[in-house]
N, C-alpha and C positions, 0 to 999 in steps of 0.2 A: 879459302881463307875464312876463318871463324873470327868475327869481330869481337865476340865476347871473350875469347881466349886471349886475343892480342891486346885488348885495351883494359887498363885498370883505371877505374875512375873512383875517386874517393867521394862519397856522397855524405854530406852532413845531414843526418836524419832530423836534427832540430830545425834546419832550414826547410826541409821538405814538409814538415808539419806546419811551419809558418805559411808556406806556399799554399798548402791544402786548406788551412784555416782562412786565408785571404781569398782563395777561390770560392769557398763556401759563402763567405760574406758577400762577395761580388754577386753570386747567384741569388742569394737572398735579397740583396738590394735591387737587382734587376726585376725580381718577382714583385717586390713592393712597388717599384715604379710602374710596372704593367697594371697592377691592381689600382693604383692611384689614377693612372691614365684612363682606365676603364670607368672608374667612379666619376672622373671629371667629364668624360663623354656622356655618361648617363645624366649628370646634372645639367649639362649644356642642352641636352634633349628636352629635359623638363623645363628649363628656362625658355627655350625656343617655343615650346608648346604653350606655355603660359603667356608669353609675350605676343605670339603671332596668332593664337587661336582663342584660348580660354578667355582672357581679359577683353580682347576686342569684341568677341561674341557677347559676353555679359554686358559690356557697356552699350553695344548696339541694342540689345534687348531692353536695357533700361532707358534707352533714348538719350544717352548723354555722350558728349565728346570729350569732356574734361571733368576731372574729379579732384577736389581738394581733400586730403586726408587730415585726420585729427592732429597729426604731428607737424602739419604745415607743408608736407610734401604734396606734389600734384602728379596726377596721372593723366596722360592723354594718348590718343591713338593716332599714329601717323602712318604714312605709306612708305614702304621701302621699294625702290625701283631697281631691278636687276636686269642686266642685258648683256648678251654675249653673242656676237655674230657667229652662226654656225659656219664651219669651213665650207660646207657645200653651198652656202648662200653668200659667200664673201664678195664675189664679183658683182652679183645683183645688188647687194647692200651698198657697196661702194658706188655703183652707178646711181642708185637712189640718192645717196648723200650728195654726190657731185651735181646731179641734175636739180636738186632742191636747195643748192647754195650752202651746203654744210661740208664742203670738201676740206675745210680747215681741221676737221676732226680726224682726218686720216693722216697718220704718221707714215712717212715714206723714207725708209732707211735703205741705202744702196751699198752693196758689197761686190767685189770682184774676186774671182779665183784664177790663179795662174798656174800653169803646169811647171814641171821641172824644167830647168834651163831657161826660165822666163823671168828670172830675178831682176834683171836690168829693166825689162819692160814694165814689170810691176812697180818698181821704184819710180820709173818715169811717169807712169799714170798717176800714182799717188802724189807725187810732187806736183804734177800739173793741176790735179784737183785741189790740192792744198793751196796752191797759188791763187786759184779761183775762189777760195773760201769754202770748199766743200769737204765734208767728211766722207770717206769711201765705205759704203755698205748699202744694200737695199732690202727692205722688208716693209711691206705696207700692212698696216694694222690700225685698229682703233682700240685704245686702252679701255678695259672693261669699266673702270670707274668713270672715265670721260663719257663713254657711251651711256652708262647709267644716268649720269647727270643730264646729258642731252635728252634722253628719253623722258625723264621726270619733267624737265622744263617744257618740252613740247606737249606732253600729255596735259600738264597743268595749264598750259595756254590754250588747250582745246584743239590742238593740231592733230591730224591723223598721221600716225607713225606705223609702218607695217610691222606688226608683231612677229610674223614668221621670219622676216629678214633679220631682225635684231634679237631674236630669242628673248623677248620681253617677258618678265615675270614680275608681277606686282603683289606684294604681300603687306599685311598689316604689321605694324611694329609698335609695341607699347613703350612709351617713354615715361620714365619715372624721374621726377626732379625732386631731390631731397632738399629740405630747408637747412641751410648752413646754421650751425649752432655756435 
């Protein structure tokens, strides 16, 4: 069976030109977006280098912590605390948190999986847990921003926090406050 012989399709060439033009516009727009995203990435790298390296280093060399600019803006260097528990250290990190009184940082989500033909059992367990006031799912974790805040607080209080367990990274961050006009 030859499909070309058996089918007759009327094609509006004006529409195909419109489709082709629209496709070309789409490709051009996608290329522009990629270019702009690449430019944005480069600008963010420049900003990061200025904020985290160049300005803090210059201010340290000058022996100043804060600077007022002629326009009334101020510049100061602060610390940014980043932390993320490596998967390989999760049990050890949770043990440390629990043994040092910080177990409230650990979120504990619980979930259950049931096989086929266990629909009634699943509904029964869910209903039982709901009656007891529980949501059903389990996953233990500490949110990275919670952990970062905890690490910052502990370090600023002079407490010892195991850097390797919590993947701690501390970097300088320039804060520019502009004067409202």
